[in-house]
N, C-alpha and C positions, 0 to 999 in steps of 0.2 A: 503494499500499499505506500509506502515512503517513495517507493520508484515514481510511484503514477504521481505524485504529488512534486514529485522534484521537477520532472518530467510538465507536468500541468503548468509551474512555476515558469520554468524556460521556456516555454511554448506562451505564456501571456506577456515575459518581459521581452519575446524577439518579434512581438505584431508592432508594428508602426502605428500609429494613431492616424487618421486622416487629419493633414494641414492644411486650414483654409487660408489660402493665399489673401494679401491681404486686398484690402477693395477701396479703399481711400476715400476722399469725397474731396468736396470743388470741384472743378473744371476749368481744361484750357483746351478750346475748340480751336485752335491754331494748327494741329498738325491731323497725322490721320488718325480717325477716332478721338474723341474725348478723352483727353488724359483726368486724369483723379489722383489724388497726393496723398499723403503720409507723412510722418513726424520723422525728418532722419535724424540723423547723429549730432549730438552736443559736440562731435568732435571739429564739425561745420560753426558752430557758435563759439568755441573759443580761435580758432583761425580768424575770424571777422573781430572778437575782442580785439585780438593782438594785433590785427591789421589797423585796428581804429586808435589803440595804442600808441602805437606806433608815430601817427598824426600826430596823436597830442606831444610825443617826446619829438619833434617836427624832425625826423631820421627819414630822409628820401629813399636809402637803400635799403631801409627795412621796408618799409612800404610797400617798395615796388617788390621786395620778396615774397611778398604771398600772394604776387601775381601772374599768372601764365604772362608770355610776352608779348602776345596777340591781345591783349587786356581791351577792353571798350567802355569810355563810362561814359553815361548821357546825362548831360550835368542838366539842374532844373531851369535853366535858360535857352535849352536846347541843344545848346554849344555838345558836339561828339569829339572824346577825346579817343583816338586809336593807338593803342602803344606802348610798351613803356617809355622811348625817349619823349614819347609826347607827353605823357603823363609826366614823366617829372619836372618837364620845364614847367607844367601846369602846377606841381608841389612848391617851384621854385616862387612864383607868383603867390599862391595862396598862404605858405606859410607864414610872408610878409605881412599878415594879417593877423598874428599873433593866434592863430585858433586855437579851440579847444573843444573836441567832442566827450560831450558825457552819453554812454547809451544807456536807456531806459527799458529796453524792450526787444528782444529776438524771438524769428521761432523759425528754427532750420524744417525744410521739409524737400522730399523729394517724389517722384515722378513715378507713378505705378508701372506705367510703358515705357516710357523712356528712358527713366531711372537719373534724369536730371537732377541734380540737385542745386537747390537753392536758399537762400536765408532771406525773412523779409525781416527789418530793424528798424526802431526811431532811436532817435537820438538829438538831444540838443546841444547846439552850436556858439559858443561865445567868439565875436572877431571883433575886433578892430578895425574902423575906416577912420575918414576923416570926419566925418560927424560923433564919433567918438566910440563906446563901447555898443556893440551890437548882438543882438539871439535872433538864432530860428529854431523852428522844427525840423528834421529833416528828417524823411524816409526814406529806404533803402531798400532794393531787390537786386540780389546779389547775387549771381552763379558760380557756381563751381564747378572748374575741368581737372581733375589728377589732383585733388586736395589743393587748388590754389583758386582764386579768382580770379574769372576771365572773362565777366561782364558786371559793370556795378549801374543802375537806375537810380539817380536822384529823385526824389520830391521834397518841395521845400514851402513852408506855410510859416509868414514870419507871425512874430510873438504877439500876444497885444500886449499894448504898454502897463506897466506896475503901478502906473500915477493913481 
């Protein structure tokens, strides 16, 4: 009888339980079939945080180390920056405003069908212009390829005055 119990236990342990594929939520109708999304690894969140902190450190080489060579940045004013060299030039100008970015939320996600990894994040940006200290809210959609940022789409909103 002990042999039968042992064999039955082995049989049960060797059975594979059915695994449901992640169904996801949301949609993107820009490709073949409607894409759905699921949460992605917080490794993407960590990379994005480090990229943002490199901006606060005003370390251009460190910022660029988190990006693919062919990175594309879509800025809020409609400007499109293509490649690390162009981004380097833009950062030199940007850092002259002494920016400081404070991340207040982030959510990494990945497409169920195409496997593209993205993060959506919000931060408060403080910077200095000829008019004095300025502040705005930045929303970002950033795409990752091979664990590096390959595309960044920025959206901005002026913060209401604190008068």
